[in-house]
PDB file of N, CA, C and O in Angstrom, chain B, residues numbered from 101:
ATOM      1  N   UNK B 101      47.323  68.931 -37.598  1.00  0.00           N
ATOM      2  CA  UNK B 101      47.843  67.784 -37.694  1.00  0.00           C
ATOM      3  C   UNK B 101      47.882  67.216 -38.992  1.00  0.00           C
ATOM      4  O   UNK B 101      48.769  67.140 -39.842  1.00  0.00           O
ATOM      5  N   UNK B 102      46.400  66.737 -38.922  1.00  0.00           N
ATOM      6  CA  UNK B 102      45.809  66.076 -39.971  1.00  0.00           C
ATOM      7  C   UNK B 102      46.360  65.889 -41.522  1.00  0.00           C
ATOM      8  O   UNK B 102      46.598  65.079 -42.418  1.00  0.00           O
ATOM      9  N   UNK B 103      46.377  67.621 -41.030  1.00  0.00           N
ATOM     10  CA  UNK B 103      46.912  68.362 -43.272  1.00  0.00           C
ATOM     11  C   UNK B 103      48.341  67.803 -43.586  1.00  0.00           C
ATOM     12  O   UNK B 103      48.878  67.219 -44.527  1.00  0.00           O
ATOM     13  N   UNK B 104      48.761  68.341 -42.127  1.00  0.00           N
ATOM     14  CA  UNK B 104      50.460  67.747 -42.105  1.00  0.00           C
ATOM     15  C   UNK B 104      50.542  66.254 -41.925  1.00  0.00           C
ATOM     16  O   UNK B 104      51.747  66.007 -41.869  1.00  0.00           O
ATOM     17  N   UNK B 105      49.672  64.838 -41.775  1.00  0.00           N
ATOM     18  CA  UNK B 105      50.222  63.753 -42.018  1.00  0.00           C
ATOM     19  C   UNK B 105      49.642  64.039 -43.323  1.00  0.00           C
ATOM     20  O   UNK B 105      50.545  64.513 -44.014  1.00  0.00           O
ATOM     21  N   UNK B 106      48.711  63.981 -43.887  1.00  0.00           N
ATOM     22  CA  UNK B 106      48.175  63.720 -45.537  1.00  0.00           C
ATOM     23  C   UNK B 106      49.226  64.796 -46.590  1.00  0.00           C
ATOM     24  O   UNK B 106      49.295  65.039 -47.795  1.00  0.00           O
ATOM     25  N   UNK B 107      49.794  65.142 -45.607  1.00  0.00           N
ATOM     26  CA  UNK B 107      50.947  66.086 -46.514  1.00  0.00           C
ATOM     27  C   UNK B 107      51.594  65.177 -46.789  1.00  0.00           C
ATOM     28  O   UNK B 107      51.518  64.655 -47.902  1.00  0.00           O
ATOM     29  N   UNK B 108      52.557  64.669 -45.663  1.00  0.00           N
ATOM     30  CA  UNK B 108      53.299  63.343 -45.155  1.00  0.00           C
ATOM     31  C   UNK B 108      53.168  62.572 -46.271  1.00  0.00           C
ATOM     32  O   UNK B 108      54.054  62.327 -47.090  1.00  0.00           O
ATOM     33  N   UNK B 109      51.513  62.021 -46.284  1.00  0.00           N
ATOM     34  CA  UNK B 109      52.184  61.056 -47.025  1.00  0.00           C
ATOM     35  C   UNK B 109      51.910  61.273 -48.908  1.00  0.00           C
ATOM     36  O   UNK B 109      52.650  60.687 -49.699  1.00  0.00           O
ATOM     37  N   UNK B 110      51.123  61.897 -49.236  1.00  0.00           N
ATOM     38  CA  UNK B 110      51.455  62.751 -50.428  1.00  0.00           C
ATOM     39  C   UNK B 110      52.317  62.423 -51.321  1.00  0.00           C
ATOM     40  O   UNK B 110      52.153  61.811 -52.376  1.00  0.00           O
ATOM     41  N   UNK B 111      53.756  63.097 -50.598  1.00  0.00           N
ATOM     42  CA  UNK B 111      54.579  63.055 -50.504  1.00  0.00           C
ATOM     43  C   UNK B 111      56.289  61.934 -50.231  1.00  0.00           C
ATOM     44  O   UNK B 111      57.486  61.932 -50.518  1.00  0.00           O
ATOM     45  N   UNK B 112      54.864  60.849 -49.227  1.00  0.00           N
ATOM     46  CA  UNK B 112      55.866  59.781 -49.778  1.00  0.00           C
ATOM     47  C   UNK B 112      55.257  58.795 -51.549  1.00  0.00           C
ATOM     48  O   UNK B 112      55.867  58.107 -52.367  1.00  0.00           O
ATOM     49  N   UNK B 113      54.057  59.174 -51.446  1.00  0.00           N
ATOM     50  CA  UNK B 113      53.501  58.161 -52.134  1.00  0.00           C
ATOM     51  C   UNK B 113      53.749  59.115 -53.598  1.00  0.00           C
ATOM     52  O   UNK B 113      52.865  58.664 -54.325  1.00  0.00           O
ATOM     53  N   UNK B 114      54.379  60.038 -54.291  1.00  0.00           N
ATOM     54  CA  UNK B 114      55.959  60.951 -54.894  1.00  0.00           C
ATOM     55  C   UNK B 114      56.796  60.342 -55.201  1.00  0.00           C
ATOM     56  O   UNK B 114      57.149  60.124 -56.360  1.00  0.00           O
ATOM     57  N   UNK B 115      57.327  59.908 -54.116  1.00  0.00           N
ATOM     58  CA  UNK B 115      58.712  60.066 -54.041  1.00  0.00           C
ATOM     59  C   UNK B 115      59.254  58.280 -54.030  1.00  0.00           C
ATOM     60  O   UNK B 115      60.382  57.787 -53.998  1.00  0.00           O
ATOM     61  N   UNK B 116      57.522  57.501 -54.083  1.00  0.00           N
ATOM     62  CA  UNK B 116      57.921  55.808 -54.597  1.00  0.00           C
ATOM     63  C   UNK B 116      57.558  55.853 -55.699  1.00  0.00           C
ATOM     64  O   UNK B 116      58.082  55.128 -56.544  1.00  0.00           O
ATOM     65  N   UNK B 117      56.616  56.664 -55.989  1.00  0.00           N
ATOM     66  CA  UNK B 117      56.960  56.674 -57.520  1.00  0.00           C
ATOM     67  C   UNK B 117      57.619  57.301 -58.168  1.00  0.00           C
ATOM     68  O   UNK B 117      56.808  57.152 -59.082  1.00  0.00           O
ATOM     69  N   UNK B 118      58.365  57.903 -58.610  1.00  0.00           N
ATOM     70  CA  UNK B 118      59.797  58.027 -58.591  1.00  0.00           C
ATOM     71  C   UNK B 118      60.872  57.724 -58.427  1.00  0.00           C
ATOM     72  O   UNK B 118      61.868  58.374 -58.745  1.00  0.00           O
ATOM     73  N   UNK B 119      60.829  56.656 -57.890  1.00  0.00           N
ATOM     74  CA  UNK B 119      61.423  55.920 -57.880  1.00  0.00           C
ATOM     75  C   UNK B 119      61.131  54.493 -58.610  1.00  0.00           C
ATOM     76  O   UNK B 119      62.094  54.375 -59.368  1.00  0.00           O
ATOM     77  N   UNK B 120      60.223  53.242 -58.789  1.00  0.00           N
ATOM     78  CA  UNK B 120      60.004  52.847 -59.762  1.00  0.00           C
ATOM     79  C   UNK B 120      60.184  53.385 -60.849  1.00  0.00           C
ATOM     80  O   UNK B 120      61.031  52.921 -61.612  1.00  0.00           O
ATOM     81  N   UNK B 121      59.326  54.656 -61.240  1.00  0.00           N
ATOM     82  CA  UNK B 121      60.019  55.111 -62.355  1.00  0.00           C
ATOM     83  C   UNK B 121      61.106  55.009 -62.817  1.00  0.00           C
ATOM     84  O   UNK B 121      61.455  54.623 -63.933  1.00  0.00           O
ATOM     85  N   UNK B 122      61.771  55.410 -61.828  1.00  0.00           N
ATOM     86  CA  UNK B 122      63.095  54.941 -61.882  1.00  0.00           C
ATOM     87  C   UNK B 122      64.204  54.242 -62.256  1.00  0.00           C
ATOM     88  O   UNK B 122      65.206  54.259 -62.971  1.00  0.00           O
ATOM     89  N   UNK B 123      63.378  53.417 -61.197  1.00  0.00           N
ATOM     90  CA  UNK B 123      63.893  51.825 -62.191  1.00  0.00           C
ATOM     91  C   UNK B 123      63.795  51.032 -63.579  1.00  0.00           C
ATOM     92  O   UNK B 123      64.214  50.540 -64.627  1.00  0.00           O
ATOM     93  N   UNK B 124      63.168  51.256 -62.934  1.00  0.00           N
ATOM     94  CA  UNK B 124      61.885  50.916 -63.970  1.00  0.00           C
ATOM     95  C   UNK B 124      62.837  51.596 -65.697  1.00  0.00           C
ATOM     96  O   UNK B 124      63.426  50.870 -66.498  1.00  0.00           O
ATOM     97  N   UNK B 125      62.749  52.456 -65.751  1.00  0.00           N
ATOM     98  CA  UNK B 125      63.822  53.626 -66.103  1.00  0.00           C
ATOM     99  C   UNK B 125      65.360  52.743 -66.717  1.00  0.00           C
ATOM    100  O   UNK B 125      65.754  52.323 -67.805  1.00  0.00           O
ATOM    101  N   UNK B 126      66.056  52.797 -64.814  1.00  0.00           N
ATOM    102  CA  UNK B 126      66.838  51.667 -64.778  1.00  0.00           C
ATOM    103  C   UNK B 126      67.195  49.960 -65.271  1.00  0.00           C
ATOM    104  O   UNK B 126      68.166  49.259 -64.985  1.00  0.00           O
ATOM    105  N   UNK B 127      66.317  49.744 -65.881  1.00  0.00           N
ATOM    106  CA  UNK B 127      66.390  48.318 -65.979  1.00  0.00           C
ATOM    107  C   UNK B 127      66.329  47.982 -67.405  1.00  0.00           C
ATOM    108  O   UNK B 127      66.765  46.962 -67.938  1.00  0.00           O
ATOM    109  N   UNK B 128      65.241  49.786 -68.399  1.00  0.00           N
ATOM    110  CA  UNK B 128      64.988  49.940 -69.925  1.00  0.00           C
ATOM    111  C   UNK B 128      66.864  49.893 -70.080  1.00  0.00           C
ATOM    112  O   UNK B 128      67.635  48.942 -70.202  1.00  0.00           O
ATOM    113  N   UNK B 129      66.985  50.687 -70.042  1.00  0.00           N
ATOM    114  CA  UNK B 129      68.734  51.610 -69.996  1.00  0.00           C
ATOM    115  C   UNK B 129      69.807  50.558 -70.341  1.00  0.00           C
ATOM    116  O   UNK B 129      70.597  50.600 -71.284  1.00  0.00           O
ATOM    117  N   UNK B 130      69.630  49.219 -69.012  1.00  0.00           N
ATOM    118  CA  UNK B 130      70.844  48.516 -68.964  1.00  0.00           C
ATOM    119  C   UNK B 130      70.291  47.682 -69.885  1.00  0.00           C
ATOM    120  O   UNK B 130      71.231  47.256 -70.555  1.00  0.00           O
ATOM    121  N   UNK B 131      68.593  46.920 -70.534  1.00  0.00           N
ATOM    122  CA  UNK B 131      68.548  45.873 -70.914  1.00  0.00           C
ATOM    123  C   UNK B 131      69.008  46.890 -72.104  1.00  0.00           C
ATOM    124  O   UNK B 131      70.129  46.397 -72.224  1.00  0.00           O
ATOM    125  N   UNK B 132      68.996  47.934 -73.074  1.00  0.00           N
ATOM    126  CA  UNK B 132      68.537  48.921 -73.884  1.00  0.00           C
ATOM    127  C   UNK B 132      70.881  48.063 -74.260  1.00  0.00           C
ATOM    128  O   UNK B 132      71.547  47.605 -75.188  1.00  0.00           O
ATOM    129  N   UNK B 133      70.958  48.222 -73.558  1.00  0.00           N
ATOM    130  CA  UNK B 133      72.371  48.844 -73.888  1.00  0.00           C
ATOM    131  C   UNK B 133      73.165  47.385 -73.938  1.00  0.00           C
ATOM    132  O   UNK B 133      73.932  47.183 -74.880  1.00  0.00           O
ATOM    133  N   UNK B 134      72.976  46.374 -72.919  1.00  0.00           N
ATOM    134  CA  UNK B 134      72.949  44.802 -73.316  1.00  0.00           C
ATOM    135  C   UNK B 134      73.172  44.520 -74.882  1.00  0.00           C
ATOM    136  O   UNK B 134      74.010  44.041 -75.646  1.00  0.00           O
ATOM    137  N   UNK B 135      71.620  45.246 -74.881  1.00  0.00           N
ATOM    138  CA  UNK B 135      71.516  44.420 -76.558  1.00  0.00           C
ATOM    139  C   UNK B 135      72.374  44.750 -77.152  1.00  0.00           C
ATOM    140  O   UNK B 135      72.982  44.106 -78.007  1.00  0.00           O
ATOM    141  N   UNK B 136      72.567  45.879 -76.764  1.00  0.00           N
ATOM    142  CA  UNK B 136      73.920  46.792 -78.181  1.00  0.00           C
ATOM    143  C   UNK B 136      75.198  46.254 -78.312  1.00  0.00           C
ATOM    144  O   UNK B 136      75.824  45.922 -77.305  1.00  0.00           O
ATOM    145  N   UNK B 137      75.801  46.089 -79.770  1.00  0.00           N
ATOM    146  CA  UNK B 137      77.093  45.671 -79.855  1.00  0.00           C
ATOM    147  C   UNK B 137      78.050  46.318 -79.283  1.00  0.00           C
ATOM    148  O   UNK B 137      79.209  45.917 -79.376  1.00  0.00           O
TER     149      UNK B 137
END
């Protein structure tokens, strides 16, 4: 059970990082498109 909990925590951490990266990329691209003529 502890192993499954650790695996779940690892997966949640991975998705959190991916979510932050996606938001950062979206914000960067949005800023880039706003700056383009």
